[in-house]
N, C-alpha and C positions, 0 to 999 in steps of 0.2 A: 710022661711022671706028673707034667706040670699043666697039662691039660685034665686029665684025673683028678687033679686035684684041685682043680678049679672048678669043674664040673661038680666035685664034692659039695665045696663050698656053696655052688650057686643052688645045687637041689638039697641042701642045708638047709638056706636062709627061708624062714615061712614064716610070714606076720602070725605070730602067736599072742592071745589076745588075756591066756593066763599062766602065770608062772608059780614054778611049784614054789611054796612058803618058806621049804625047807634047804630051800639049793642061797647059797648066797653067792653075789657075785663078788670077784676081786676086785679093787681099785684098779690093781695095774693090765687089769684086761679090760675097763673104761680109759685108761691113759695111752694104751697104745691103741685103743682103734681110735681114739682121739690125733694123736696123732699120724695115722694113715691118715684118717680123715685130711689131715690139713695139706698133705702131696694130692688131693682131688686137683682135676683139672678145675679150671674157672676161668672166667670173660675177662679177657686183657690181662692175667696175674693179678687182677686188683684185689683178689681175697678181700671181700664185702659181707662177710661173715660172720660170725661167733657163735660158740657152742659154748652154751653153757650148763655146766653139771652141777647135776641138783642132791647135793651132801647133805645140808638141813632136814633133817624130818620132818621140823612143823614148815618150812618151805614144800618139799615135799608134798603132805597132807594137804597144803593150800592147793596145789597145781593138780594134785585128783579129783580133787572139788571141781575144778576151771576145768580138767578133762571131761566132766558130766559123769563122774563118775566110771567112767570106763575098766572094763574089767582089765588093759594091758595098762592103765596108772594104776590101779586101785592095787593089784599084785605088784607089780613090778621091784624088784630089789634098788634097780638104777634109775633114771630119770636124766635124759640129756634134752634142750628144748636148744634146738638148728635156728638163727638169728642173722637175716639179711642186715646189711647195714652199708645202704646206699649213701646214707650222708655222712660213711666216714673217704668218700673220694676222693675229696684231694686231701688228705692225709696218707694217703692209698699209692695214688699218685706219683706224690712226692717220694716215698719212700721208694718206687722203681726208678723214681728217674735220680734218687741219689745212688743207690746200687752203681746205675753206670754209670755218676760220674765219677765216683772211687774206683770203679775198675778202670777207668779213662788215666787219673790219674794229670799228670803234669804233662801227657802228652796230648799232639788233636788227635781227636776222635777219628776212629775211622768211617766207612758210609754206613754200616749199619749200628755204628754206635750212634752216629747222628741222625738216623733214622728213630733208634729208641729213643733219642731224646726231646724230638718233632713229638712223638707219640704222647709220650706220657706230661710233655710241655703247652701242648698242645692241640692234640686229636682227644685227649680224657676229659682237660673241660670242655670241648664243643658239644662231648657227649653226654657229658651229665651235670653239665651247670643248670640250675634253676633260673628262675627270676617271678616274681608277683607276677609283674603285669604277661610275663608269657614271651616275651622277646626272642628267650635263648631257644626255646620253642620252635620258635615260626624261622626263626636263623637258622635251626639245622634241617629245616622242611625243606627250605629253600635251597639250601647249598644242594642237598640230597636230588631237589626236583633238578635242579641246572645241570649238576656234573653227572646225573642220573641220565640226561638227555644224548651226552657226548658218547656212554661207557658204562662199563656196568659199578655200580659204587655202592656202597653200605648205604642203607635207606636209614639214617637219625632222624627220627620221630621225637615226639613226648615221652612225661613220665610213667605213660604204661611200658613202652619199651625199655626202658632203664630201670622197672621193675621187674619185669621180664627177666632180664638178663643177669638180676641180681640173684635172683629166687631158681632161677634154671643151676648157676654153679654152687648154690646152696645146695638145692635140692642133690648135685654129684655128691658133692661131699658126706651125705646124709645114707648115701648109697652106701657111697666107701663105707663109712662108719659099719653097716646094716653086715656089711658083707664081712669086715674085720673079726665083729659081731660070733656070727655064725664060724667062721673059721676058729673060734677059738674055743668053739663047744656049748654055744649061747645061742639065746633068743633074744628077736627084739619085734617091737610091732610101733610103724609109724604111724602117728595120730593126728587126724587134722579137724577133729571135732572137738572144740576148745574153746572158749571163753576169749578171745585175743585181747580184750581190755584188761580184763584182770589178769591174763598171765602178763603182758606188759607192763602192768602198774604191780604185781608183785616182784618182777627183776630188775625192780628200775631202767627200763628200756627208755630210751630216748625217743624225743617226735620221730627220728626219722628212719626206728629200727624197725622191722615187721618179727611177725614169729612166720617162718618157712614149715616149721613140721616139730613135734614131741615126739620122742625115741624112748618107748618102756624098756629096759634089759631085765633077765631073767634066765632060769631056766624053764622051756614052755612046759605044761601038760600034754596029753594026750587032748585035752577037753577042749586048748585051747585055740589049735587050729578047727576049720570048721569045715571038715569032707578034704576031700582030695583035692587038689590046683588042678585047676581046671583053665585051660587059654582055648579064646578062638582059634580054626584052625590057621598052623602055619602059613599057607597060599592066600589068606584072606588080607595079611597083615603083612604080608614082605611081597614087596612091588619089584619083580628086575626088568630094568631098563638096558636091554640086548642091542 
């Protein structure tokens, strides 16, 4: 039964670009879907994301303009902006570190707990730290090169790799959100075509934040799905290594 239910959700989820103006999307549907999005897998449990639920009609009108007038924004009953927060790495690393510390209490940490403390206390700073001179990036690349000569090793590099990590995690959360919306019986459309500078300013985001995607939610209409969903052949994208 679970398989059939999941198949239904996967097939129910389509990018719909025109929502029914007569059908509202209750707030509790969005709230449940955001709660599910929070549970999404993410790199090192750093949770370097924010989900901006747009309830203000004035702000929603602005964002519709900044989404270049797309139907998925213009007709959406709800809008959620998925944002990466790479700049919060120190706060989130400390949060994870403190979770382990609290679990340990007054006793001596076991081997796994020691590894966890080192992971968030030493490795996360190594991976995420930046400086204007680029010394942190040079240090990461040097360590990766030297250690990688002897054994398989995580190839930490510069800011591009950091951005990729946080955007991948945020994208996973966005997908969870959209699947949840489908499971609730509504439709969604992820948008990448928007003025990121104006959206950042409208949301009051700091310099280190980036827009991952904007998702419109509503009850989809037949005109909103542009034909049959087509994919390249399964054999072309699935490579089996026997």
